[in-house]
TORPARO-279183 format. One record per residue: x, y, z of N, C-alpha, C in turn; residue in one letter. Coordinates in steps of 0.02 Angstrom, whole numbers, padded with zeros to 5 digits. Layout:
REM TORPARO-279183
+--------+--------+--------+--------+--------+--------+--------+--------+--------+------+
!    n.u !    n.v !    n.w !   ca.u !   ca.v !   ca.w !    c.u !    c.v !    c.w ! code !
+--------+--------+--------+--------+--------+--------+--------+--------+--------+------+
!      X !      Y !      Z !      X !      Y !      Z !      X !      Y !      Z !    a !
...
+--------+--------+--------+--------+--------+--------+--------+--------+--------+------+
***
This chain:
REM TORPARO-279183
+--------+--------+--------+--------+--------+--------+--------+--------+--------+------+
!    n.u !    n.v !    n.w !   ca.u !   ca.v !   ca.w !    c.u !    c.v !    c.w ! code !
+--------+--------+--------+--------+--------+--------+--------+--------+--------+------+
! -00060 ! -01745 !  00857 ! -00011 ! -01667 !  00869 ! -00063 ! -01617 !  00853 !    m !
! -00060 ! -01563 !  00889 ! -00099 ! -01508 !  00882 ! -00060 ! -01459 !  00848 !    n !
! -00093 ! -01424 !  00781 ! -00065 ! -01387 !  00742 ! -00048 ! -01322 !  00762 !    t !
! -00099 ! -01299 !  00806 ! -00092 ! -01231 !  00854 ! -00017 ! -01230 !  00890 !    l !
! -00007 ! -01279 !  00925 !  00067 ! -01284 !  00948 !  00135 ! -01284 !  00917 !    t !
!  00111 ! -01298 !  00847 !  00169 ! -01293 !  00800 !  00181 ! -01233 !  00776 !    i !
!  00121 ! -01196 !  00765 !  00125 ! -01135 !  00727 !  00150 ! -01072 !  00785 !    l !
!  00138 ! -01094 !  00853 !  00150 ! -01031 !  00892 !  00209 ! -01008 !  00899 !    s !
!  00233 ! -00955 !  00910 !  00287 ! -00929 !  00920 !  00304 ! -00905 !  00980 !    l !
!  00356 ! -00899 !  01019 !  00372 ! -00878 !  01084 !  00424 ! -00813 !  01073 !    s !
!  00431 ! -00791 !  01123 !  00457 ! -00726 !  01123 !  00534 ! -00731 !  01091 !    w !
!  00550 ! -00785 !  01108 !  00626 ! -00803 !  01085 !  00623 ! -00807 !  01007 !    q !
!  00573 ! -00837 !  00976 !  00580 ! -00850 !  00898 !  00566 ! -00766 !  00875 !    h !
!  00529 ! -00736 !  00895 !  00509 ! -00669 !  00879 !  00582 ! -00619 !  00886 !    i !
!  00604 ! -00627 !  00936 !  00669 ! -00598 !  00942 !  00721 ! -00620 !  00893 !    l !
!  00727 ! -00679 !  00874 !  00781 ! -00698 !  00831 !  00770 ! -00667 !  00759 !    i !
!  00692 ! -00669 !  00749 !  00670 ! -00650 !  00675 !  00691 ! -00566 !  00682 !    v !
!  00670 ! -00531 !  00723 !  00688 ! -00462 !  00726 !  00771 ! -00447 !  00723 !    a !
!  00807 ! -00491 !  00762 !  00883 ! -00479 !  00751 !  00900 ! -00492 !  00685 !    i !
!  00869 ! -00550 !  00656 !  00887 ! -00566 !  00578 !  00870 ! -00508 !  00525 !    l !
!  00814 ! -00483 !  00536 !  00793 ! -00425 !  00494 !  00837 ! -00368 !  00509 !    l !
!  00860 ! -00348 !  00558 !  00901 ! -00286 !  00573 !  00979 ! -00307 !  00537 !    v !
!  00995 ! -00371 !  00545 !  01062 ! -00381 !  00510 !  01055 ! -00387 !  00435 !    l !
!  00996 ! -00410 !  00405 !  00993 ! -00411 !  00339 !  00970 ! -00337 !  00306 !    l !
!  00933 ! -00316 !  00340 !  00900 ! -00249 !  00306 !  00940 ! -00181 !  00342 !    f !
!  00963 ! -00178 !  00396 !  00985 ! -00118 !  00427 !  00933 ! -00090 !  00468 !    g !
!  00946 ! -00046 !  00518 !  00902 ! -00006 !  00560 !  00875 !  00043 !  00513 !    g !
!  00893 !  00077 !  00463 !  00860 !  00120 !  00425 !  00811 !  00111 !  00381 !    k !
!  00830 !  00059 !  00353 !  00772 !  00023 !  00291 !  00716 ! -00012 !  00328 !    k !
!  00715 ! -00037 !  00382 !  00661 ! -00073 !  00396 !  00602 ! -00030 !  00413 !    i !
!  00606 !  00045 !  00443 !  00527 !  00084 !  00435 !  00516 !  00093 !  00366 !    p !
!  00557 !  00096 !  00317 !  00549 !  00114 !  00250 !  00503 !  00056 !  00217 !    e !
!  00524 ! -00008 !  00228 !  00496 ! -00072 !  00222 !  00425 ! -00079 !  00254 !    l !
!  00426 ! -00053 !  00314 !  00364 ! -00056 !  00344 !  00292 ! -00002 !  00321 !    m !
!  00331 !  00048 !  00291 !  00292 !  00099 !  00262 !  00257 !  00074 !  00206 !    r !
!  00304 !  00042 !  00164 !  00281 !  00018 !  00092 !  00228 ! -00037 !  00100 !    g !
!  00238 ! -00073 !  00161 !  00194 ! -00139 !  00172 !  00123 ! -00104 !  00187 !    v !
!  00124 ! -00049 !  00230 !  00067 ! -00023 !  00247 !  00030 !  00014 !  00199 !    g !
!  00059 !  00052 !  00167 !  00022 !  00068 !  00106 ! -00005 !  00030 !  00049 !    s !
!  00046 ! -00028 !  00035 !  00005 ! -00082 ! -00010 ! -00056 ! -00104 !  00043 !    g !
! -00053 ! -00119 !  00096 ! -00122 ! -00149 !  00126 ! -00182 ! -00096 !  00124 !    i !
! -00162 ! -00020 !  00134 ! -00208 !  00022 !  00129 ! -00252 !  00032 !  00064 !    k !
! -00211 !  00015 ! -00002 ! -00225 !  00018 ! -00061 ! -00268 ! -00046 ! -00081 !    e !
! -00257 ! -00098 ! -00052 ! -00279 ! -00160 ! -00069 ! -00355 ! -00146 ! -00030 !    f !
! -00351 ! -00130 !  00031 ! -00422 ! -00117 !  00058 ! -00469 ! -00072 !  00036 !    k !
! -00430 ! -00014 !  00017 ! -00465 !  00035 ! -00034 ! -00506 ! -00004 ! -00085 !    d !
! -00457 ! -00055 ! -00129 ! -00497 ! -00084 ! -00194 ! -00540 ! -00128 ! -00179 !    a !
! -00544 ! -00160 ! -00119 ! -00595 ! -00206 ! -00102 ! -00667 ! -00165 ! -00082 !    v !
! -00657 ! -00108 ! -00048 ! -00708 ! -00078 ! -00023 ! -00743 ! -00045 ! -00088 !    k !
! -00705 ! -00016 ! -00142 ! -00729 !  00014 ! -00199 ! -00774 ! -00050 ! -00241 !    e !
! -00740 ! -00103 ! -00234 ! -00777 ! -00175 ! -00273 ! -00843 ! -00178 ! -00237 !    e !
! -00850 ! -00176 ! -00176 ! -00901 ! -00185 ! -00136 ! -00961 ! -00144 ! -00147 !    d !
! -00953 ! -00080 ! -00166 ! -00999 ! -00037 ! -00176 ! -01052 ! -00056 ! -00226 !    k !
! -01113 ! -00061 ! -00203 ! -01171 ! -00090 ! -00259 ! -01173 ! -00043 ! -00314 !    p !
! -01159 !  00020 ! -00322 ! -01175 !  00062 ! -00363 ! -01111 !  00064 ! -00425 !    g !
! -01050 !  00037 ! -00385 ! -00994 !  00043 ! -00438 ! -00992 ! -00005 ! -00497 !    s !
! -00973 !  00013 ! -00557 ! -00955 ! -00038 ! -00607 ! -00898 ! -00051 ! -00625 !    e !
! -00877 ! -00103 ! -00662 ! -00807 ! -00103 ! -00691 ! -00788 ! -00076 ! -00749 !    n !
! -00748 ! -00022 ! -00737 ! -00733 !  00018 ! -00800 ! -00718 ! -00011 ! -00859 !    k !
! -00680 ! -00062 ! -00856 ! -00652 ! -00086 ! -00908 ! -00697 ! -00123 ! -00947 !    t !
! -00748 ! -00162 ! -00929 ! -00795 ! -00198 ! -00961 ! -00849 ! -00144 ! -00986 !    t !
! -00864 ! -00071 ! -00958 ! -00891 ! -00032 ! -00999 ! -00854 ! -00008 ! -01062 !    n !
! -00779 !  00002 ! -01063 ! -00743 !  00039 ! -01105 ! -00751 ! -00020 ! -01173 !    n !
! -00749 ! -00095 ! -01144 ! -00739 ! -00138 ! -01202 ! -00808 ! -00141 ! -01237 !    n !
! -00864 ! -00148 ! -01200 ! -00914 ! -00144 ! -01241 ! -00936 ! -00085 ! -01276 !    s !
! -00916 ! -00037 ! -01261 ! -00941 !  00021 ! -01300 ! -00892 !  00018 ! -01375 !    s !
! -00832 ! -00005 ! -01370 ! -00789 ! -00008 ! -01421 ! -00818 ! -00064 ! -01467 !    t !
! -00862 ! -00101 ! -01454 ! -00870 ! -00163 ! -01489 ! -00945 ! -00149 ! -01541 !    n !
+--------+--------+--------+--------+--------+--------+--------+--------+--------+------+
***
């Protein structure tokens, strides 16, 4: 059995999920939820980019080493 066919969603599945979301959260609440998800993803990407910089050092280790 191919796992790709098990995980594939048709337009009917997506429509059912969308209707359930509207029923659960209401039409006004969904844009607020998506804004929150988007800002969370942006913060996560920014944090990953900050750690990937070669010149950046972890500030918590610097503070701990200076107090010892």
